C-alpha positions as CSV (number, residue, x, y, z in Angstrom):
1,X,59.9,51.7,95.8
2,X,57.3,53.7,97.1
3,X,55.2,53.2,99.9
4,X,51.4,55.0,100.7
5,X,49.8,54.7,103.5
6,X,45.7,55.8,104.2
7,X,43.3,55.0,107.2
8,X,44.4,56.8,110.0
9,X,41.7,59.3,111.7
10,X,40.4,60.1,115.2
11,X,37.9,57.1,116.7
12,X,36.4,57.0,119.9
13,X,38.1,54.0,122.3
14,X,36.9,50.9,121.8
15,X,36.8,51.2,118.3
16,X,38.1,50.1,115.3
17,X,40.2,51.5,112.7
18,X,41.9,49.6,109.5
19,X,45.2,51.0,107.5
20,X,46.7,50.3,104.3
21,X,49.8,50.7,103.2
22,X,50.4,50.3,99.2
23,X,54.0,49.5,97.8
24,X,54.7,49.8,94.4
25,X,57.8,49.6,92.5
26,X,60.1,46.4,92.1
27,X,60.1,44.2,95.5
28,X,61.6,41.6,95.9
29,X,60.2,37.6,96.7
30,X,61.8,37.3,99.8
31,X,60.1,40.5,102.2
32,X,58.5,41.4,105.2
33,X,55.6,44.3,105.6
34,X,55.3,46.1,109.0
35,X,53.8,48.8,111.2
36,X,55.5,50.7,113.6
37,X,53.7,53.4,115.6
38,X,55.3,56.5,117.6
39,X,53.7,58.7,119.6
40,X,54.8,62.0,121.0
41,X,57.7,61.7,123.1
42,X,58.5,58.0,122.9
43,X,60.4,55.8,120.6
44,X,58.6,53.9,117.1
45,X,57.9,50.9,118.2
46,X,57.2,47.6,115.8
47,X,53.8,46.8,116.1
48,X,52.8,44.1,114.0
49,X,55.1,42.2,110.8
50,X,54.4,39.7,108.1
51,X,56.2,37.8,105.9
52,X,55.3,37.3,102.5
53,X,53.9,33.9,103.5
54,X,51.7,35.0,106.1
55,X,53.5,34.5,109.0
56,X,52.6,37.5,111.3
57,X,53.8,38.5,114.8
58,X,52.4,41.1,117.6
59,X,53.8,42.8,120.2
60,X,52.2,42.2,123.4
61,X,50.7,44.9,124.0
62,X,48.3,44.8,120.5
63,X,47.9,40.8,121.2
64,X,44.5,39.8,120.3
65,X,43.3,43.2,119.1
66,X,45.3,44.0,116.2
67,X,45.3,41.4,113.4
68,X,48.3,41.9,110.2
69,X,47.4,41.2,106.9
70,X,49.0,41.6,103.4
71,X,47.6,41.1,100.0
72,X,50.5,40.1,98.0
73,X,48.6,41.0,94.3
74,X,48.9,44.1,95.2
75,X,51.3,43.9,97.1
76,X,49.4,45.8,100.1
77,X,49.8,45.8,103.7
78,X,46.8,46.5,106.0
79,X,46.5,46.7,110.0
80,X,42.7,46.7,111.3
81,X,43.0,47.6,115.0
82,X,39.7,46.8,117.0
83,X,39.2,47.6,120.9
84,X,41.2,50.5,120.3
85,X,42.5,51.9,123.3
86,X,43.7,56.0,123.9
87,X,47.8,54.8,124.2
88,X,47.4,53.5,120.9
89,X,47.5,56.8,119.7
90,X,51.0,57.4,117.4
91,X,51.5,58.7,114.6
92,X,51.7,55.0,112.5
93,X,54.4,53.8,109.5
94,X,54.5,51.1,107.7
95,X,57.7,49.5,106.4
96,X,58.8,46.9,103.8
97,X,62.2,45.1,103.1
98,X,62.8,43.6,101.2
99,X,66.2,41.3,100.0
100,X,68.2,40.4,96.7
101,X,71.8,39.7,98.7
102,X,71.2,41.9,100.8
103,X,68.5,43.6,102.8
104,X,66.9,46.8,101.8
105,X,63.9,48.9,103.6
106,X,61.7,51.3,102.7
107,X,59.0,53.9,104.9
108,X,56.1,55.3,104.0
109,X,55.0,58.2,105.0
110,X,53.2,59.1,108.7
111,X,49.1,57.8,108.7
112,X,48.1,60.1,112.1
113,X,46.0,57.6,114.6
114,X,44.2,59.5,117.8
115,X,41.6,57.7,119.7
116,X,39.6,59.8,122.4
117,X,38.7,58.3,125.9
């Protein structure tokens, strides 16, 4: 399984970006896809996750601003980021976990998001 993330860039505070992450390879039906981020000097944190059935969770700091969605036919997860803040600046990573007797997980390469004030 490979994950390819895209969509990062530079945006002004209050602006929007949409990240995409496409998964390729054999993906089991029970799975979750997620976005993490890591700012310089900080630990990687979970931003949002979504199950194959569509149930989503968000870290408190992005609730109401970010929306995670997925297209199961394309094995792609999206993160729409609105009302962006300078503290959203980080490298964003996507992750896929899928289940077949046990959980397997895979990471995509990071995509840089910078929010200027």
